[in-house]
Structures are given as structure tokens and as C-alpha cells.
RODO-2510 file (C-alpha; in nm, 4 decimals, decimal comma):
residues 77
     n   res          X          Y          Z
     1     m    -5,3512   -11,9654     1,3652
     2     p    -5,4524   -11,6942     1,1126
     3     r    -5,2623   -11,4373     1,3170
     4     t    -4,9446   -11,6493     1,3101
     5     l    -4,9846   -11,7051     0,9384
     6     l    -5,0304   -11,3322     0,8838
     7     i    -4,7155   -11,2504     1,0833
     8     a    -4,5159   -11,5145     0,8972
     9     l    -4,6393   -11,3795     0,5645
    10     l    -4,5520   -11,0232     0,6670
    11     l    -4,2005   -11,1224     0,7745
    12     t    -4,1456   -11,3154     0,4530
    13     t    -4,2610   -11,0174     0,2480
    14     l    -4,0314   -10,7808     0,4350
    15     a    -3,7359   -11,0156     0,3926
    16     a    -3,8020   -11,0460     0,0188
    17     c    -3,8134   -10,6676    -0,0246
    18     s    -3,4892   -10,5961     0,1565
    19     k    -3,1996   -10,4232    -0,0177
    20     p    -2,9726   -10,6672    -0,2035
    21     q    -2,6191   -10,7131    -0,0793
    22     p    -2,3492   -10,5496    -0,2938
    23     p    -2,1118   -10,7909    -0,4691
    24     e    -1,7708   -10,8557    -0,3216
    25     k    -1,4932   -10,6430    -0,4658
    26     e    -1,2006   -10,8749    -0,4156
    27     r    -1,1116   -10,9007    -0,7829
    28     p    -1,2308   -10,6464    -1,0417
    29     p    -1,3576   -10,7867    -1,3711
    30     e    -1,1079   -10,7959    -1,6557
    31     p    -1,1801   -10,5433    -1,9314
    32     q    -1,3026   -10,7076    -2,2489
    33     a    -1,2346   -10,4153    -2,4809
    34     a    -0,8580   -10,4633    -2,4554
    35     v    -0,8770   -10,7979    -2,6330
    36     e    -0,7823   -10,7387    -2,9977
    37     t    -0,8583   -11,0868    -3,1272
    38     h    -1,2251   -11,0239    -3,2141
    39     t    -1,2059   -10,7402    -3,4650
    40     e    -1,3933   -10,8914    -3,7586
    41     l    -1,7084   -10,6866    -3,7027
    42     r    -1,5179   -10,3642    -3,6520
    43     d    -1,3118   -10,4279    -3,9643
    44     a    -1,6238   -10,5080    -4,1667
    45     i    -1,7780   -10,1768    -4,0622
    46     q    -1,4593    -9,9737    -4,1112
    47     a    -1,3682   -10,1117    -4,4578
    48     p    -1,6326    -9,9189    -4,6598
    49     i    -1,5518    -9,6010    -4,4682
    50     d    -1,1816    -9,6327    -4,5515
    51     k    -1,2639    -9,7066    -4,9155
    52     a    -1,4831    -9,3963    -4,9379
    53     k    -1,2105    -9,1793    -4,7851
    54     a    -0,9610    -9,3119    -5,0383
    55     v    -1,1899    -9,2248    -5,3317
    56     e    -1,2871    -8,8811    -5,1996
    57     d    -0,9844    -8,6979    -5,3447
    58     t    -1,0431    -8,8509    -5,6891
    59     v    -1,4070    -8,7443    -5,6865
    60     l    -1,3216    -8,3902    -5,5760
    61     d    -1,0555    -8,3577    -5,8471
    62     a    -1,3011    -8,4793    -6,1125
    63     a    -1,5608    -8,2293    -5,9888
    64     e    -1,3106    -7,9440    -6,0121
    65     q    -1,2116    -8,0475    -6,3640
    66     q    -1,5752    -8,0681    -6,4719
    67     k    -1,6471    -7,7261    -6,3230
    68     a    -1,3464    -7,5790    -6,5033
    69     e    -1,4629    -7,7287    -6,8350
    70     i    -1,8154    -7,5901    -6,7839
    71     d    -1,6771    -7,2471    -6,6979
    72     a    -1,4512    -7,2545    -7,0060
    73     q    -1,7432    -7,3419    -7,2336
    74     t    -1,9808    -7,0843    -7,0888
    75     s    -1,7313    -6,7989    -7,0836
    76     g    -1,6355    -6,8572    -7,4503
    77     q    -1,9831    -6,7804    -7,5822
***
């Protein structure tokens, strides 16, 4: 009896450790990235980036003007 139980346990263990079967490839899964209906998160992330890009030219122009004013004041002395 113990020998039969040991063999049954060994066979069960070997069957449980066998390599899993690969899934059938009849129909590939549909890509989810192509769906454009769920863009709220992307838009929420992109909005501050776009706003910063729009303001960048204004900030650079103000920095140039400030630098020119500083140079004009320091060169006049």
C-alpha cells in the first residue's frame, strides 16, 4: 500500500510540474492602443506640457530684454 501511494504521489507530482500547453493561435488579440476613445489621462498629462511650451517663447524674450537692460545700465557707468 505505501509503495502504491508513493508511486501515485510521484506521478501526480510529475504531472503537475509538466510544461504548460501554449495557447491556441486561431485569433490574435485585438490591439487596445488603437482605440482613441479613452484619452482623458493622456490629455490631462499633455496639457501642462503644451502650456509650458506655449509660454517658453515669452519667457525667453523677457529674459533677453532683461539682459539687454542690465547690459545697458552696466556699460553706461
